[in-house]
KOLGU-4560 file (N, C-alpha, C; in nm, 3 decimals, padded with zeros to 5 digits):
<recs>
<n_xx: 00.084 n_yy: -00.118 n_zz: 00.000 ca_xx: 00.000 ca_yy: 00.000 ca_zz: 00.000 c_xx: 00.088 c_yy: 00.124 c_zz: 00.000 mol: A seq: 1 type: MET>
<n_xx: 00.053 n_yy: 00.220 n_zz: -00.078 ca_xx: 00.130 ca_yy: 00.342 ca_zz: -00.090 c_xx: 00.117 c_yy: 00.427 c_zz: 00.035 mol: A seq: 2 type: ALA>
<n_xx: 00.225 n_yy: 00.495 n_zz: 00.069 ca_xx: 00.223 ca_yy: 00.586 ca_zz: 00.184 c_xx: 00.198 c_yy: 00.727 c_zz: 00.131 mol: A seq: 3 type: ASP>
<n_xx: 00.070 n_yy: 00.763 n_zz: 00.123 ca_xx: 00.032 ca_yy: 00.892 ca_zz: 00.067 c_xx: 00.069 c_yy: 01.007 c_zz: 00.159 mol: A seq: 4 type: TYR>
<n_xx: 00.079 n_yy: 00.984 n_zz: 00.289 ca_xx: 00.118 ca_yy: 01.092 ca_zz: 00.379 c_xx: 00.263 c_yy: 01.131 c_zz: 00.354 mol: A seq: 5 type: SER>
<n_xx: 00.347 n_yy: 01.034 n_zz: 00.322 ca_xx: 00.486 ca_yy: 01.065 ca_zz: 00.288 c_xx: 00.492 c_yy: 01.144 c_zz: 00.157 mol: A seq: 6 type: THR>
<n_xx: 00.414 n_yy: 01.100 n_zz: 00.059 ca_xx: 00.409 ca_yy: 01.173 ca_zz: -00.068 c_xx: 00.361 c_yy: 01.317 c_zz: -00.048 mol: A seq: 7 type: LEU>
<n_xx: 00.260 n_yy: 01.333 n_zz: 00.034 ca_xx: 00.207 ca_yy: 01.466 ca_zz: 00.062 c_xx: 00.314 c_yy: 01.553 c_zz: 00.125 mol: A seq: 8 type: LYS>
<n_xx: 00.390 n_yy: 01.498 n_zz: 00.218 ca_xx: 00.498 ca_yy: 01.575 ca_zz: 00.282 c_xx: 00.609 c_yy: 01.606 c_zz: 00.183 mol: A seq: 9 type: GLN>
<n_xx: 00.646 n_yy: 01.511 n_zz: 00.099 ca_xx: 00.749 ca_yy: 01.534 ca_zz: -00.002 c_xx: 00.708 c_yy: 01.648 c_zz: -00.095 mol: A seq: 10 type: GLU>
<n_xx: 00.582 n_yy: 01.647 n_zz: -00.137 ca_xx: 00.533 ca_yy: 01.752 ca_zz: -00.226 c_xx: 00.532 c_yy: 01.886 c_zz: -00.155 mol: A seq: 11 type: LEU>
<n_xx: 00.489 n_yy: 01.887 n_zz: -00.031 ca_xx: 00.491 ca_yy: 02.011 ca_zz: 00.049 c_xx: 00.633 c_yy: 02.065 c_zz: 00.060 mol: A seq: 12 type: TYR>
<n_xx: 00.729 n_yy: 01.977 n_zz: 00.086 ca_xx: 00.869 ca_yy: 02.018 ca_zz: 00.099 c_xx: 00.925 c_yy: 02.075 c_zz: -00.031 mol: A seq: 13 type: ASP>
<n_xx: 00.867 n_yy: 02.036 n_zz: -00.143 ca_xx: 00.911 ca_yy: 02.083 ca_zz: -00.275 c_xx: 00.840 c_yy: 02.209 c_zz: -00.321 mol: A seq: 14 type: LEU>
<n_xx: 00.745 n_yy: 02.258 n_zz: -00.246 ca_xx: 00.660 ca_yy: 02.370 ca_zz: -00.290 c_xx: 00.740 c_yy: 02.491 c_zz: -00.337 mol: A seq: 15 type: SER>
<n_xx: 00.833 n_yy: 02.539 n_zz: -00.256 ca_xx: 00.911 ca_yy: 02.658 ca_zz: -00.294 c_xx: 00.993 c_yy: 02.632 c_zz: -00.420 mol: A seq: 16 type: ASP>
<n_xx: 01.047 n_yy: 02.513 n_zz: -00.429 ca_xx: 01.127 ca_yy: 02.474 ca_zz: -00.545 c_xx: 01.041 c_yy: 02.477 c_zz: -00.671 mol: A seq: 17 type: PHE>
<n_xx: 00.922 n_yy: 02.418 n_zz: -00.663 ca_xx: 00.833 ca_yy: 02.413 ca_zz: -00.779 c_xx: 00.783 c_yy: 02.552 c_zz: -00.817 mol: A seq: 18 type: LEU>
<n_xx: 00.752 n_yy: 02.634 n_zz: -00.718 ca_xx: 00.710 ca_yy: 02.771 ca_zz: -00.746 c_xx: 00.823 c_yy: 02.847 c_zz: -00.816 mol: A seq: 19 type: ILE>
<n_xx: 00.944 n_yy: 02.828 n_zz: -00.768 ca_xx: 01.059 ca_yy: 02.896 ca_zz: -00.829 c_xx: 01.077 c_yy: 02.853 c_zz: -00.975 mol: A seq: 20 type: ALA>
<n_xx: 01.053 n_yy: 02.728 n_zz: -01.004 ca_xx: 01.068 ca_yy: 02.678 ca_zz: -01.141 c_xx: 00.955 c_yy: 02.723 c_zz: -01.233 mol: A seq: 21 type: LEU>
<n_xx: 00.843 n_yy: 02.763 n_zz: -01.176 ca_xx: 00.723 ca_yy: 02.792 ca_zz: -01.254 c_xx: 00.722 c_yy: 02.924 c_zz: -01.328 mol: A seq: 22 type: GLY>
<n_xx: 00.814 n_yy: 03.012 n_zz: -01.301 ca_xx: 00.815 ca_yy: 03.144 ca_zz: -01.363 c_xx: 00.905 c_yy: 03.145 c_zz: -01.487 mol: A seq: 23 type: ASP>
<n_xx: 00.855 n_yy: 03.200 n_zz: -01.597 ca_xx: 00.931 ca_yy: 03.200 ca_zz: -01.723 c_xx: 01.061 c_yy: 03.280 c_zz: -01.714 mol: A seq: 24 type: LYS>
<n_xx: 01.061 n_yy: 03.388 n_zz: -01.639 ca_xx: 01.184 ca_yy: 03.465 ca_zz: -01.624 c_xx: 01.289 c_yy: 03.387 c_zz: -01.546 mol: A seq: 25 type: ASN>
<n_xx: 01.245 n_yy: 03.317 n_zz: -01.442 ca_xx: 01.339 ca_yy: 03.235 ca_zz: -01.365 c_xx: 01.387 c_yy: 03.116 c_zz: -01.449 mol: A seq: 26 type: ARG>
<n_xx: 01.299 n_yy: 03.063 n_zz: -01.532 ca_xx: 01.340 ca_yy: 02.955 ca_zz: -01.623 c_xx: 01.450 c_yy: 03.006 c_zz: -01.718 mol: A seq: 27 type: GLN>
<n_xx: 01.433 n_yy: 03.129 n_zz: -01.767 ca_xx: 01.534 ca_yy: 03.188 ca_zz: -01.857 c_xx: 01.667 c_yy: 03.205 c_zz: -01.785 mol: A seq: 28 type: ALA>
<n_xx: 01.661 n_yy: 03.245 n_zz: -01.659 ca_xx: 01.784 ca_yy: 03.261 ca_zz: -01.580 c_xx: 01.852 c_yy: 03.125 c_zz: -01.562 mol: A seq: 29 type: ILE>
<n_xx: 01.774 n_yy: 03.023 n_zz: -01.528 ca_xx: 01.831 ca_yy: 02.889 ca_zz: -01.509 c_xx: 01.897 c_yy: 02.840 c_zz: -01.637 mol: A seq: 30 type: ILE>
<n_xx: 01.828 n_yy: 02.856 n_zz: -01.749 ca_xx: 01.886 ca_yy: 02.811 ca_zz: -01.878 c_xx: 02.013 c_yy: 02.888 c_zz: -01.909 mol: A seq: 31 type: VAL>
<n_xx: 02.012 n_yy: 03.017 n_zz: -01.883 ca_xx: 02.132 ca_yy: 03.098 ca_zz: -01.910 c_xx: 02.248 c_yy: 03.053 c_zz: -01.823 mol: A seq: 32 type: ARG>
<n_xx: 02.221 n_yy: 03.022 n_zz: -01.697 ca_xx: 02.326 ca_yy: 02.974 ca_zz: -01.608 c_xx: 02.375 c_yy: 02.836 c_zz: -01.651 mol: A seq: 33 type: LEU>
<n_xx: 02.285 n_yy: 02.754 n_zz: -01.705 ca_xx: 02.326 ca_yy: 02.622 ca_zz: -01.757 c_xx: 02.420 c_yy: 02.636 c_zz: -01.876 mol: A seq: 34 type: LEU>
<n_xx: 02.403 n_yy: 02.742 n_zz: -01.952 ca_xx: 02.485 ca_yy: 02.764 ca_zz: -02.072 c_xx: 02.629 c_yy: 02.801 c_zz: -02.038 mol: A seq: 35 type: GLU>
<n_xx: 02.653 n_yy: 02.845 n_zz: -01.916 ca_xx: 02.787 ca_yy: 02.884 ca_zz: -01.874 c_xx: 02.875 c_yy: 02.760 c_zz: -01.860 mol: A seq: 36 type: GLU>
<n_xx: 02.970 n_yy: 02.745 n_zz: -01.947 ca_xx: 03.055 ca_yy: 02.626 ca_zz: -01.949 c_xx: 03.152 c_yy: 02.621 c_zz: -01.831 mol: A seq: 37 type: LYS>
<n_xx: 03.204 n_yy: 02.737 n_zz: -01.790 ca_xx: 03.307 ca_yy: 02.737 ca_zz: -01.686 c_xx: 03.250 c_yy: 02.740 c_zz: -01.544 mol: A seq: 38 type: ASP>
<n_xx: 03.120 n_yy: 02.759 n_zz: -01.530 ca_xx: 03.051 ca_yy: 02.759 ca_zz: -01.401 c_xx: 03.105 c_yy: 02.863 c_zz: -01.303 mol: A seq: 39 type: CYS>
<n_xx: 03.169 n_yy: 02.967 n_zz: -01.354 ca_xx: 03.219 ca_yy: 03.074 ca_zz: -01.267 c_xx: 03.107 c_yy: 03.165 c_zz: -01.220 mol: A seq: 40 type: ASP>
<n_xx: 02.996 n_yy: 03.160 n_zz: -01.287 ca_xx: 02.882 ca_yy: 03.241 ca_zz: -01.250 c_xx: 02.870 c_yy: 03.367 c_zz: -01.334 mol: A seq: 41 type: GLY>
<n_xx: 02.754 n_yy: 03.428 n_zz: -01.325 ca_xx: 02.725 ca_yy: 03.550 ca_zz: -01.400 c_xx: 02.680 c_yy: 03.659 c_zz: -01.303 mol: A seq: 42 type: LEU>
<n_xx: 02.711 n_yy: 03.780 n_zz: -01.340 ca_xx: 02.665 ca_yy: 03.894 ca_zz: -01.262 c_xx: 02.524 c_yy: 03.933 c_zz: -01.309 mol: A seq: 43 type: GLN>
<n_xx: 02.455 n_yy: 04.008 n_zz: -01.224 ca_xx: 02.320 ca_yy: 04.054 ca_zz: -01.256 c_xx: 02.320 c_yy: 04.129 c_zz: -01.389 mol: A seq: 44 type: VAL>
<n_xx: 02.421 n_yy: 04.212 n_zz: -01.412 ca_xx: 02.424 ca_yy: 04.292 ca_zz: -01.536 c_xx: 02.430 c_yy: 04.203 c_zz: -01.660 mol: A seq: 45 type: THR>
<n_xx: 02.502 n_yy: 04.093 n_zz: -01.654 ca_xx: 02.508 ca_yy: 04.000 ca_zz: -01.768 c_xx: 02.372 c_yy: 03.937 c_zz: -01.793 mol: A seq: 46 type: SER>
<n_xx: 02.306 n_yy: 03.897 n_zz: -01.686 ca_xx: 02.172 ca_yy: 03.838 ca_zz: -01.700 c_xx: 02.073 c_yy: 03.941 c_zz: -01.749 mol: A seq: 47 type: LEU>
<n_xx: 02.087 n_yy: 04.063 n_zz: -01.700 ca_xx: 01.997 ca_yy: 04.172 ca_zz: -01.737 c_xx: 02.001 c_yy: 04.197 c_zz: -01.888 mol: A seq: 48 type: GLN>
<n_xx: 02.119 n_yy: 04.197 n_zz: -01.945 ca_xx: 02.135 ca_yy: 04.222 ca_zz: -02.088 c_xx: 02.066 c_yy: 04.114 c_zz: -02.172 mol: A seq: 49 type: GLU>
<n_xx: 02.072 n_yy: 03.992 n_zz: -02.128 ca_xx: 02.021 ca_yy: 03.881 ca_zz: -02.208 c_xx: 01.874 c_yy: 03.850 c_zz: -02.184 mol: A seq: 50 type: GLU>
<n_xx: 01.823 n_yy: 03.882 n_zz: -02.066 ca_xx: 01.686 ca_yy: 03.845 ca_zz: -02.033 c_xx: 01.591 c_yy: 03.963 c_zz: -02.044 mol: A seq: 51 type: ILE>
<n_xx: 01.645 n_yy: 04.081 n_zz: -02.064 ca_xx: 01.564 ca_yy: 04.202 ca_zz: -02.084 c_xx: 01.471 c_yy: 04.234 c_zz: -01.968 mol: A seq: 52 type: ASN>
<n_xx: 01.524 n_yy: 04.225 n_zz: -01.849 ca_xx: 01.454 ca_yy: 04.267 ca_zz: -01.729 c_xx: 01.539 c_yy: 04.371 c_zz: -01.657 mol: A seq: 53 type: LEU>
<n_xx: 01.477 n_yy: 04.448 n_zz: -01.573 ca_xx: 01.552 ca_yy: 04.548 ca_zz: -01.497 c_xx: 01.643 c_yy: 04.479 c_zz: -01.395 mol: A seq: 54 type: SER>
<n_xx: 01.742 n_yy: 04.553 n_zz: -01.350 ca_xx: 01.834 ca_yy: 04.500 ca_zz: -01.250 c_xx: 01.759 c_yy: 04.456 c_zz: -01.124 mol: A seq: 55 type: ARG>
<n_xx: 01.666 n_yy: 04.538 n_zz: -01.070 ca_xx: 01.592 ca_yy: 04.493 ca_zz: -00.952 c_xx: 01.508 c_yy: 04.366 c_zz: -00.978 mol: A seq: 56 type: PRO>
<n_xx: 01.454 n_yy: 04.354 n_zz: -01.098 ca_xx: 01.374 ca_yy: 04.235 ca_zz: -01.130 c_xx: 01.463 c_yy: 04.111 c_zz: -01.134 mol: A seq: 57 type: ALA>
<n_xx: 01.579 n_yy: 04.121 n_zz: -01.195 ca_xx: 01.673 ca_yy: 04.009 ca_zz: -01.199 c_xx: 01.713 c_yy: 03.971 c_zz: -01.057 mol: A seq: 58 type: ILE>
<n_xx: 01.746 n_yy: 04.070 n_zz: -00.977 ca_xx: 01.785 ca_yy: 04.044 ca_zz: -00.837 c_xx: 01.673 c_yy: 03.975 c_zz: -00.760 mol: A seq: 59 type: SER>
<n_xx: 01.551 n_yy: 04.019 n_zz: -00.783 ca_xx: 01.435 ca_yy: 03.957 ca_zz: -00.717 c_xx: 01.423 c_yy: 03.809 c_zz: -00.757 mol: A seq: 60 type: HIS>
<n_xx: 01.434 n_yy: 03.781 n_zz: -00.886 ca_xx: 01.424 ca_yy: 03.642 ca_zz: -00.933 c_xx: 01.540 c_yy: 03.558 c_zz: -00.880 mol: A seq: 61 type: HIS>
<n_xx: 01.660 n_yy: 03.616 n_zz: -00.875 ca_xx: 01.775 ca_yy: 03.543 ca_zz: -00.821 c_xx: 01.755 c_yy: 03.510 c_zz: -00.673 mol: A seq: 62 type: LEU>
<n_xx: 01.695 n_yy: 03.601 n_zz: -00.599 ca_xx: 01.669 ca_yy: 03.575 ca_zz: -00.457 c_xx: 01.573 c_yy: 03.457 c_zz: -00.441 mol: A seq: 63 type: LYS>
<n_xx: 01.470 n_yy: 03.453 n_zz: -00.522 ca_xx: 01.375 ca_yy: 03.342 ca_zz: -00.516 c_xx: 01.445 c_yy: 03.211 c_zz: -00.551 mol: A seq: 64 type: ILE>
<n_xx: 01.528 n_yy: 03.213 n_zz: -00.655 ca_xx: 01.603 ca_yy: 03.093 ca_zz: -00.694 c_xx: 01.703 c_yy: 03.053 c_zz: -00.586 mol: A seq: 65 type: LEU>
<n_xx: 01.763 n_yy: 03.150 n_zz: -00.522 ca_xx: 01.857 ca_yy: 03.121 ca_zz: -00.413 c_xx: 01.783 c_yy: 03.062 c_zz: -00.294 mol: A seq: 66 type: LYS>
<n_xx: 01.670 n_yy: 03.120 n_zz: -00.257 ca_xx: 01.591 ca_yy: 03.069 ca_zz: -00.145 c_xx: 01.541 c_yy: 02.927 c_zz: -00.171 mol: A seq: 67 type: ASP>
<n_xx: 01.518 n_yy: 02.895 n_zz: -00.298 ca_xx: 01.472 ca_yy: 02.760 ca_zz: -00.336 c_xx: 01.589 c_yy: 02.663 c_zz: -00.355 mol: A seq: 68 type: ALA>
<n_xx: 01.709 n_yy: 02.710 n_zz: -00.327 ca_xx: 01.831 ca_yy: 02.629 ca_zz: -00.335 c_xx: 01.861 c_yy: 02.580 c_zz: -00.477 mol: A seq: 69 type: LYS>
<n_xx: 01.827 n_yy: 02.665 n_zz: -00.574 ca_xx: 01.857 ca_yy: 02.634 ca_zz: -00.713 c_xx: 01.983 c_yy: 02.709 c_zz: -00.755 mol: A seq: 70 type: ILE>
<n_xx: 01.998 n_yy: 02.830 n_zz: -00.704 ca_xx: 02.110 ca_yy: 02.917 ca_zz: -00.740 c_xx: 02.188 c_yy: 02.952 c_zz: -00.614 mol: A seq: 71 type: VAL>
<n_xx: 02.317 n_yy: 02.967 n_zz: -00.631 ca_xx: 02.403 ca_yy: 03.015 ca_zz: -00.523 c_xx: 02.490 c_yy: 03.125 c_zz: -00.581 mol: A seq: 72 type: ASN>
<n_xx: 02.570 n_yy: 03.187 n_zz: -00.498 ca_xx: 02.657 ca_yy: 03.294 ca_zz: -00.548 c_xx: 02.789 c_yy: 03.296 c_zz: -00.474 mol: A seq: 73 type: PHE>
<n_xx: 02.885 n_yy: 03.359 n_zz: -00.536 ca_xx: 03.015 ca_yy: 03.383 ca_zz: -00.473 c_xx: 03.046 c_yy: 03.530 c_zz: -00.489 mol: A seq: 74 type: ARG>
<n_xx: 03.125 n_yy: 03.582 n_zz: -00.398 ca_xx: 03.160 ca_yy: 03.723 ca_zz: -00.403 c_xx: 03.307 c_yy: 03.739 c_zz: -00.439 mol: A seq: 75 type: GLN>
<n_xx: 03.331 n_yy: 03.840 n_zz: -00.522 ca_xx: 03.467 ca_yy: 03.886 ca_zz: -00.551 c_xx: 03.467 c_yy: 04.035 c_zz: -00.524 mol: A seq: 76 type: GLU>
<n_xx: 03.516 n_yy: 04.074 n_zz: -00.410 ca_xx: 03.510 ca_yy: 04.215 ca_zz: -00.372 c_xx: 03.365 c_yy: 04.256 c_zz: -00.354 mol: A seq: 77 type: GLY>
<n_xx: 03.321 n_yy: 04.351 n_zz: -00.435 ca_xx: 03.182 ca_yy: 04.398 ca_zz: -00.427 c_xx: 03.093 c_yy: 04.333 c_zz: -00.532 mol: A seq: 78 type: THR>
<n_xx: 03.148 n_yy: 04.241 n_zz: -00.610 ca_xx: 03.072 ca_yy: 04.178 ca_zz: -00.718 c_xx: 03.021 c_yy: 04.041 c_zz: -00.675 mol: A seq: 79 type: LYS>
<n_xx: 02.897 n_yy: 04.011 n_zz: -00.711 ca_xx: 02.837 ca_yy: 03.880 ca_zz: -00.688 c_xx: 02.826 c_yy: 03.806 c_zz: -00.820 mol: A seq: 80 type: ASN>
<n_xx: 02.864 n_yy: 03.680 n_zz: -00.819 ca_xx: 02.854 ca_yy: 03.595 ca_zz: -00.936 c_xx: 02.760 c_yy: 03.479 c_zz: -00.902 mol: A seq: 81 type: PHE>
<n_xx: 02.654 n_yy: 03.465 n_zz: -00.980 ca_xx: 02.550 ca_yy: 03.365 ca_zz: -00.954 c_xx: 02.572 c_yy: 03.243 c_zz: -01.043 mol: A seq: 82 type: TYR>
<n_xx: 02.548 n_yy: 03.126 n_zz: -00.983 ca_xx: 02.565 ca_yy: 02.999 ca_zz: -01.055 c_xx: 02.463 c_yy: 02.900 c_zz: -01.000 mol: A seq: 83 type: TYR>
<n_xx: 02.441 n_yy: 02.792 n_zz: -01.074 ca_xx: 02.349 ca_yy: 02.688 ca_zz: -01.028 c_xx: 02.411 c_yy: 02.616 c_zz: -00.909 mol: A seq: 84 type: LEU>
<n_xx: 02.333 n_yy: 02.596 n_zz: -00.806 ca_xx: 02.381 ca_yy: 02.532 ca_zz: -00.683 c_xx: 02.430 c_yy: 02.392 c_zz: -00.715 mol: A seq: 85 type: ASP>
<n_xx: 02.552 n_yy: 02.361 n_zz: -00.675 ca_xx: 02.612 ca_yy: 02.232 ca_zz: -00.706 c_xx: 02.559 c_yy: 02.119 c_zz: -00.618 mol: A seq: 86 type: HIS>
<n_xx: 02.496 n_yy: 02.152 n_zz: -00.508 ca_xx: 02.445 ca_yy: 02.049 ca_zz: -00.417 c_xx: 02.330 c_yy: 01.970 c_zz: -00.479 mol: A seq: 87 type: GLU>
<n_xx: 02.245 n_yy: 02.034 n_zz: -00.554 ca_xx: 02.133 ca_yy: 01.971 ca_zz: -00.624 c_xx: 02.036 c_yy: 01.898 c_zz: -00.532 mol: A seq: 88 type: GLN>
<n_xx: 02.031 n_yy: 01.939 n_zz: -00.405 ca_xx: 01.945 ca_yy: 01.868 ca_zz: -00.310 c_xx: 01.799 c_yy: 01.873 c_zz: -00.350 mol: A seq: 89 type: THR>
<n_xx: 01.753 n_yy: 01.989 n_zz: -00.395 ca_xx: 01.612 ca_yy: 02.001 ca_zz: -00.431 c_xx: 01.580 c_yy: 01.923 c_zz: -00.558 mol: A seq: 90 type: GLU>
<n_xx: 01.672 n_yy: 01.921 n_zz: -00.651 ca_xx: 01.653 ca_yy: 01.844 ca_zz: -00.774 c_xx: 01.643 c_yy: 01.696 c_zz: -00.740 mol: A seq: 91 type: ILE>
<n_xx: 01.727 n_yy: 01.650 n_zz: -00.649 ca_xx: 01.723 ca_yy: 01.509 ca_zz: -00.609 c_xx: 01.593 c_yy: 01.477 c_zz: -00.535 mol: A seq: 92 type: LYS>
<n_xx: 01.544 n_yy: 01.571 n_zz: -00.454 ca_xx: 01.415 ca_yy: 01.551 ca_zz: -00.386 c_xx: 01.303 c_yy: 01.536 c_zz: -00.490 mol: A seq: 93 type: LYS>
<n_xx: 01.306 n_yy: 01.621 n_zz: -00.593 ca_xx: 01.205 ca_yy: 01.614 ca_zz: -00.698 c_xx: 01.215 c_yy: 01.480 c_zz: -00.772 mol: A seq: 94 type: LEU>
<n_xx: 01.336 n_yy: 01.437 n_zz: -00.801 ca_xx: 01.354 ca_yy: 01.308 ca_zz: -00.868 c_xx: 01.294 c_yy: 01.195 c_zz: -00.784 mol: A seq: 95 type: GLN>
<n_xx: 01.320 n_yy: 01.195 n_zz: -00.655 ca_xx: 01.267 ca_yy: 01.091 ca_zz: -00.567 c_xx: 01.115 c_yy: 01.095 c_zz: -00.561 mol: A seq: 96 type: ASN>
<n_xx: 01.060 n_yy: 01.216 n_zz: -00.551 ca_xx: 00.914 ca_yy: 01.230 ca_zz: -00.549 c_xx: 00.854 c_yy: 01.173 c_zz: -00.677 mol: A seq: 97 type: PHE>
<n_xx: 00.909 n_yy: 01.212 n_zz: -00.791 ca_xx: 00.856 ca_yy: 01.164 ca_zz: -00.919 c_xx: 00.871 c_yy: 01.014 c_zz: -00.934 mol: A seq: 98 type: LEU>
<n_xx: 00.981 n_yy: 00.960 n_zz: -00.884 ca_xx: 01.000 ca_yy: 00.814 ca_zz: -00.886 c_xx: 00.890 c_yy: 00.746 c_zz: -00.805 mol: A seq: 99 type: LYS>
<n_xx: 00.860 n_yy: 00.800 n_zz: -00.686 ca_xx: 00.754 ca_yy: 00.743 ca_zz: -00.603 c_xx: 00.618 c_yy: 00.753 c_zz: -00.671 mol: A seq: 100 type: ASP>
<n_xx: 00.591 n_yy: 00.866 n_zz: -00.735 ca_xx: 00.463 ca_yy: 00.884 ca_zz: -00.804 c_xx: 00.450 c_yy: 00.784 c_zz: -00.920 mol: A seq: 101 type: VAL>
<n_xx: 00.555 n_yy: 00.769 n_zz: -00.998 ca_xx: 00.552 ca_yy: 00.675 ca_zz: -01.110 c_xx: 00.531 c_yy: 00.532 c_zz: -01.058 mol: A seq: 102 type: VAL>
<n_xx: 00.595 n_yy: 00.500 n_zz: -00.949 ca_xx: 00.580 ca_yy: 00.367 ca_zz: -00.891 c_xx: 00.434 c_yy: 00.341 c_zz: -00.850 mol: A seq: 103 type: SER>
<n_xx: 00.372 n_yy: 00.439 n_zz: -00.785 ca_xx: 00.232 ca_yy: 00.426 ca_zz: -00.744 c_xx: 00.141 c_yy: 00.415 c_zz: -00.867 mol: A seq: 104 type: ILE>
<n_xx: 00.168 n_yy: 00.497 n_zz: -00.967 ca_xx: 00.086 ca_yy: 00.493 ca_zz: -01.089 c_xx: 00.100 c_yy: 00.358 c_zz: -01.159 mol: A seq: 105 type: MET>
<n_xx: 00.221 n_yy: 00.303 n_zz: -01.161 ca_xx: 00.242 ca_yy: 00.171 ca_zz: -01.220 c_xx: 00.165 c_yy: 00.064 c_zz: -01.144 mol: A seq: 106 type: ASP>
<n_xx: 00.165 n_yy: 00.074 n_zz: -01.012 ca_xx: 00.090 ca_yy: -00.021 ca_zz: -00.930 c_xx: -00.061 c_yy: -00.009 c_zz: -00.955 mol: A seq: 107 type: GLU>
<n_xx: -00.110 n_yy: 00.114 n_zz: -00.969 ca_xx: -00.251 ca_yy: 00.134 ca_zz: -01.001 c_xx: -00.285 c_yy: 00.070 c_zz: -01.136 mol: A seq: 108 type: HIS>
<n_xx: -00.197 n_yy: 00.090 n_zz: -01.232 ca_xx: -00.220 ca_yy: 00.035 ca_zz: -01.366 c_xx: -00.226 c_yy: -00.117 c_zz: -01.363 mol: A seq: 109 type: GLU>
<n_xx: -00.143 n_yy: -00.177 n_zz: -01.279 ca_xx: -00.141 ca_yy: -00.323 ca_zz: -01.267 c_xx: -00.257 c_yy: -00.374 c_zz: -01.182 mol: A seq: 110 type: LYS>
<n_xx: -00.328 n_yy: -00.281 n_zz: -01.116 ca_xx: -00.441 ca_yy: -00.321 ca_zz: -01.033 c_xx: -00.400 c_yy: -00.368 c_zz: -00.895 mol: A seq: 111 type: GLY>
<n_xx: -00.279 n_yy: -00.336 n_zz: -00.855 ca_xx: -00.231 ca_yy: -00.381 ca_zz: -00.723 c_xx: -00.263 c_yy: -00.283 c_zz: -00.612 mol: A seq: 112 type: ASN>
<n_xx: -00.317 n_yy: -00.166 n_zz: -00.644 ca_xx: -00.353 ca_yy: -00.069 ca_zz: -00.539 c_xx: -00.500 c_yy: -00.037 c_zz: -00.546 mol: A seq: 113 type: LEU>
</recs>
């Protein structure tokens, strides 16, 4: 029998992550950061030029991505360089959740639940 309370908690724990992924501007930032081959990170001004948003808007989206543990940053003097978080904890949580959901759906299809 499936443990739906665990699934419910897993989904709740992923809420901020999923909300962060749901915005097209944040998706554009993530894709742009993925394109960086050297992973040194990008400054807000670089993202601003390519995504056509104001500096405060980019900073706002980066904060949401940082709070959702998708993006991290490093400082060089007064400059911040943003990059995709190497820990990938939230991505792994999402993978596990989806694996559990697929497993339950497969069991339903087989008539075992």
